[in-house]
C-alpha positions as CSV (number, residue, x, y, z in Angstrom):
1,M,0.0,0.0,0.0
2,D,3.0,2.3,0.0
3,K,2.1,3.3,-3.6
4,F,-1.4,4.3,-2.6
5,E,-0.1,6.4,0.3
6,Q,1.8,8.5,-2.3
7,R,-1.6,9.5,-3.8
8,R,-3.7,9.5,-0.7
9,D,-4.2,13.3,-1.2
10,R,-5.5,12.7,-4.7
11,F,-7.8,10.1,-3.3
12,A,-9.1,12.5,-0.7
13,L,-9.7,15.1,-3.4
14,F,-11.8,12.9,-5.7
15,D,-13.5,10.9,-3.0
16,S,-15.0,14.1,-1.6
17,M,-16.8,14.8,-4.9
18,D,-20.4,13.8,-5.5
19,S,-19.1,11.2,-8.0
20,P,-15.4,10.4,-8.2
21,A,-15.9,8.1,-11.2
22,L,-13.6,8.4,-14.1
23,N,-15.1,6.9,-17.3
24,L,-13.0,6.6,-20.5
25,C,-14.0,4.9,-23.8
26,F,-11.4,4.2,-26.5
27,T,-10.5,2.0,-29.4
28,L,-8.4,-1.0,-28.2
29,T,-6.2,-2.7,-30.7
30,L,-5.3,-6.3,-30.1
31,P,-3.6,-9.1,-32.0
32,D,-6.4,-11.0,-33.8
33,F,-6.6,-14.0,-31.5
34,R,-9.9,-15.3,-33.0
35,P,-8.2,-17.8,-35.4
36,W,-6.2,-19.3,-32.5
37,C,-9.4,-19.5,-30.5
38,R,-11.1,-21.4,-33.3
39,A,-8.2,-23.8,-33.5
40,Q,-8.3,-24.4,-29.8
41,G,-12.1,-24.6,-29.5
42,L,-12.2,-21.7,-27.2
43,A,-14.7,-18.8,-27.3
44,P,-12.9,-15.5,-27.9
45,F,-15.0,-13.6,-25.3
46,H,-13.9,-15.9,-22.5
47,V,-10.2,-15.8,-23.6
48,L,-10.4,-12.0,-23.6
49,L,-12.1,-12.0,-20.2
50,C,-9.2,-14.1,-18.9
51,A,-6.6,-11.9,-20.4
52,T,-8.3,-8.7,-19.1
53,L,-8.7,-10.0,-15.6
54,R,-5.1,-11.1,-15.5
55,A,-4.1,-7.6,-16.6
56,V,-6.2,-6.0,-13.9
57,L,-4.4,-7.9,-11.2
58,K,-1.1,-6.7,-12.6
59,I,-2.0,-3.0,-12.4
60,E,-2.0,-2.1,-8.7
61,N,-4.2,0.9,-9.0
62,F,-7.1,-1.3,-10.3
63,C,-6.8,-3.5,-7.2
64,Y,-7.6,-0.7,-4.6
65,R,-11.0,-1.0,-2.9
66,I,-12.8,0.7,0.0
67,V,-14.0,-1.5,2.9
68,D,-15.5,0.1,6.0
69,G,-14.1,3.5,5.0
70,E,-10.5,2.2,4.6
71,V,-8.6,1.6,1.4
72,I,-7.4,-1.9,0.9
73,R,-5.7,-3.8,-1.9
74,I,-7.2,-7.0,-3.2
75,E,-5.0,-9.9,-4.3
76,R,-7.5,-12.0,-6.1
77,L,-10.7,-11.7,-8.3
78,N,-14.0,-13.5,-8.4
79,P,-14.7,-13.4,-12.2
80,S,-18.1,-12.3,-13.3
81,F,-19.8,-10.9,-16.4
82,T,-23.2,-10.2,-17.8
83,V,-25.3,-12.5,-20.2
84,T,-28.7,-12.3,-21.7
85,N,-31.3,-15.0,-21.2
86,A,-34.1,-16.4,-23.5
87,N,-36.3,-13.4,-22.6
88,D,-33.5,-11.0,-23.7
89,D,-33.1,-9.9,-20.0
90,L,-29.7,-9.3,-18.4
91,N,-28.3,-11.8,-15.9
92,F,-25.1,-12.2,-13.9
93,A,-22.6,-15.0,-14.3
94,M,-20.0,-15.7,-11.6
95,F,-17.4,-18.5,-11.2
96,A,-14.2,-19.5,-9.4
97,W,-10.9,-18.2,-10.7
98,S,-8.3,-20.6,-12.3
99,D,-4.8,-19.7,-13.4
100,D,-5.1,-22.3,-16.2
101,L,-6.6,-20.8,-19.3
102,H,-8.6,-23.9,-20.4
103,T,-10.1,-24.4,-16.9
104,F,-10.9,-20.6,-16.7
105,V,-12.7,-20.7,-20.0
106,A,-14.6,-23.9,-19.1
107,R,-15.8,-22.4,-15.9
108,S,-16.7,-19.2,-17.5
109,R,-18.7,-20.9,-20.3
110,A,-20.5,-23.0,-17.8
111,A,-21.4,-20.0,-15.5
112,G,-22.6,-18.1,-18.5
113,A,-24.8,-20.9,-19.7
114,E,-26.3,-21.4,-16.3
115,A,-27.0,-17.6,-15.9
116,A,-28.5,-17.4,-19.4
117,G,-30.8,-20.3,-18.6
118,M,-32.3,-18.6,-15.6
119,T,-35.4,-16.4,-15.8
120,A,-34.9,-15.0,-12.3
121,L,-32.0,-12.7,-11.5
122,N,-29.0,-14.6,-10.4
123,T,-28.2,-13.3,-6.9
124,Q,-25.2,-15.4,-6.3
125,Y,-23.2,-12.2,-5.7
126,A,-25.5,-11.4,-2.7
127,A,-24.1,-14.3,-0.8
128,L,-20.6,-12.8,-0.8
129,S,-19.2,-11.2,2.3
130,P,-18.7,-7.4,2.1
131,R,-14.9,-8.1,1.8
132,A,-15.3,-10.8,-0.9
133,A,-17.8,-8.6,-2.8
134,K,-14.9,-6.2,-3.4
135,E,-12.9,-8.9,-5.2
136,Q,-14.8,-8.3,-8.4
137,V,-14.5,-6.3,-11.6
138,F,-17.8,-5.6,-13.3
139,V,-17.6,-6.8,-16.9
140,T,-20.1,-6.5,-19.7
141,C,-19.8,-7.2,-23.5
142,I,-22.0,-5.4,-26.1
143,P,-20.8,-7.3,-29.2
144,W,-23.4,-5.7,-31.5
145,L,-22.2,-2.1,-31.2
146,D,-19.3,0.2,-31.8
147,F,-20.2,2.3,-28.9
148,T,-18.3,5.5,-28.2
149,S,-19.5,6.1,-24.6
150,I,-21.1,4.3,-21.7
151,Q,-22.3,5.1,-18.2
152,H,-22.3,2.2,-15.8
153,P,-24.7,2.2,-12.8
154,T,-23.1,2.3,-9.3
155,A,-24.6,1.3,-6.0
156,T,-23.8,4.8,-4.7
157,L,-22.3,7.7,-6.7
158,A,-19.9,8.4,-3.9
159,Q,-18.2,5.0,-4.0
160,P,-17.4,3.6,-7.5
161,D,-14.5,1.7,-6.2
162,I,-15.1,-1.6,-8.1
163,P,-14.0,-1.0,-11.7
164,S,-16.5,-1.5,-14.5
165,L,-15.2,-2.7,-17.9
166,A,-17.1,-3.0,-21.2
167,W,-16.2,-3.9,-24.7
168,G,-18.1,-4.0,-28.0
169,R,-17.9,-5.2,-31.5
170,F,-14.7,-6.7,-33.0
171,R,-13.5,-5.2,-36.2
172,D,-10.8,-6.5,-38.5
173,A,-7.7,-4.3,-38.6
174,P,-4.6,-4.3,-40.8
175,N,-1.5,-6.4,-40.0
176,G,-3.2,-9.3,-38.2
177,A,-4.9,-7.1,-35.6
178,L,-8.4,-6.4,-34.5
179,T,-10.0,-3.3,-32.9
180,L,-12.9,-3.0,-30.5
181,P,-14.5,-0.2,-28.4
182,F,-13.4,-0.6,-24.8
183,S,-14.6,1.3,-21.7
184,V,-13.1,1.6,-18.3
185,Q,-14.9,3.2,-15.3
186,A,-13.0,3.4,-12.0
187,H,-12.5,5.6,-9.0
188,H,-10.4,8.6,-10.0
189,G,-8.8,8.5,-6.6
190,F,-7.2,5.3,-7.6
191,V,-7.0,5.4,-11.4
192,D,-5.9,8.1,-13.8
193,G,-5.7,8.0,-17.6
194,L,-2.2,6.7,-17.4
195,H,-3.3,3.6,-15.5
196,I,-6.0,2.9,-18.1
197,H,-3.3,3.1,-20.8
198,R,-1.3,0.6,-18.8
199,L,-4.3,-1.7,-18.5
200,A,-4.8,-1.6,-22.3
201,T,-1.1,-2.3,-22.8
202,Q,-1.2,-5.2,-20.3
203,I,-4.2,-6.8,-21.9
204,T,-2.3,-6.9,-25.2
205,A,0.6,-8.4,-23.4
206,E,-1.5,-11.1,-21.8
207,L,-3.1,-12.1,-25.1
208,T,0.3,-12.2,-26.8
209,T,1.6,-14.5,-24.0
210,I,-1.5,-16.7,-24.4
211,L,-0.9,-17.0,-28.1
212,Q,2.8,-17.7,-27.8
213,L,2.4,-20.3,-25.1
214,G,-0.5,-22.0,-27.0
215,S,1.7,-22.3,-30.1
216,E,4.6,-24.1,-28.3
């Protein structure tokens, strides 16, 4: 937490505002990992989810949370994301983390299928303790749209300490790349534009590592 102490005055500044949320949408360029996913029988969304959450854990500023008025640093994540069910209603999928990509994807797909098959809202998250509830990043995918902005709901405007991430439609790009709209919402007391840039860079690095290891 020494790194946080260096910016505690910035945290105090933004945390005193009605809403300290920083929301930034941008075009994220990634290596086109879809052919590799097809060859491996892995769904691209779940591979990108794994790479993204691995990246989050490596950028310290995205791991700060507020518990009982105190800032803490989480060391692990409970992966979760949104799905739609047969009624075209939103639901929440949640599953246990795994460091192994194939296990992560299998658990993610199973959780997504379970949540999509439910008509009632999945309230699995409500069973988490207040501390465990902070070990999340809110993730949603809007694959139909090239959106340019998004506003995520927060439980209270004054405490958007759990980051919210969203991405949209994949587009082919030159030189074996793809692009997609990507949104990051986080507490500005923890995260600046520089940290969002680092997160984007780290997601690319995580995907590149997945592709390299998978080719060995």
